[in-house]
N, C-alpha and C positions, 0 to 999 in steps of 0.2 A: 317237473315234466310239462312235457307239453299237450294239445289237445289233443295230437294225432296219437301219442304213444297209452295215454289213459280210455281211448277209445278202443284202441287194441286189445289193452288189459282186458276190459268188460267183452270185447266180443270173446278172448281167449274163456275166460270163468262160463259166461255161457255158453261157447262148443262143447266144454269137458260137460257138461252138467248134459247136453243134448247127448253127447257118445255116452254115458254110462247109459241112457233109455233106448238105445239103438233103433232111434229113429230116422223118420225120414226127414229132413229139414228143408224148409222153405228160406233161402238164404238173402240177403235184401242187401243190395250196395247202392249207396248215392254219390253224386257227383254233382258239383253247381249243374252242369248242363244238363243230365242223363239219369235216370234210375233203374236198377237192372236187379231181377229176381232169377233163383236158379231152385228146382228141387233136386236134390241132393241124397242118394242113397244112403241107408244107414250105417254103412260101414265106411262110407268117406269118397269111394271110389269112382262112383260115376254120375254125372249130372244127366238126370233122367226128364224133364223140360227146363226152356229157360225164355225168359222175356225181357223186352229192354226198350227204352225209346229209339235204341240206333236200327232198331227191324223196318224196314220199312214200312211193310204196313201198319205198325203202329204211328210210325214219324210222319207218312202224309196225311193221316188225321187229326192231325195237332197241329195248332197254331204255334206254340211253347212247349219244346221238350223238359222244363224245369221249372214243374210246378204241379198243384195237386189233382189236374186233372189229368194230366199223363200220369202220373203215378194211380189213379184210378184205371186207367186203361191197361197197364202194365198188370196191374193186379188181377182185374178180369180175365184177361189173354193167360197169365198165367195158371190160374185157376182151371182153366179150360184146357190147357196141354197138360197138367197134371191130372183131370180126370180123364182125359182120353187116352194117358200111359196105365191107368189102374191105380193110379193114389188117391185116394180120399181124404187120408189123416196124414197131418205134418205137426213139426214141431218148426215155432217160428223163429229164425236166427237173426235177429235185427242187426248183426254185425256191429255191436256197440254203439248205435245210433240211439238217442234218447226217442222214444216212443209217442210222437205227435207229429205233427204237420205230413210229408210224404211217404213217411214209415207208416204214419196211422191210417193213412189214405189207402195205402195198399196193400194191408191187413183187412182191412174193413171191406174192401171193394172184392180180395179172393173169397173171404166169408160169405159174403152175398154168393158168388158165382157157384157154392158149393164148398169149398175145402173148409177140414173141420182142423182145427188146432185150439 
């Protein structure tokens, strides 16, 4: 198996567990150039809040969109949008990525901004 298949296998196992809890989830995806985050409803049908380094207000404030600083900004933005939508508690879905680097920075920034998971 290659890296992508094993990552998707880890993501599937994690999402099955979150679905049993029926909790809103903070789903994170990263590419080599950008990082994306969205809060998805417990049943998985609606996106309640989203933020990414592609958005103009974040992109214009950053020099580089593929580093830890960018992930921190996305974490703060997703927490603000989720709290504005009335969501204070989520389950963290790292999409099979290891919990370090940009993923960890985004999670820590979202926690500091008021999200609980």
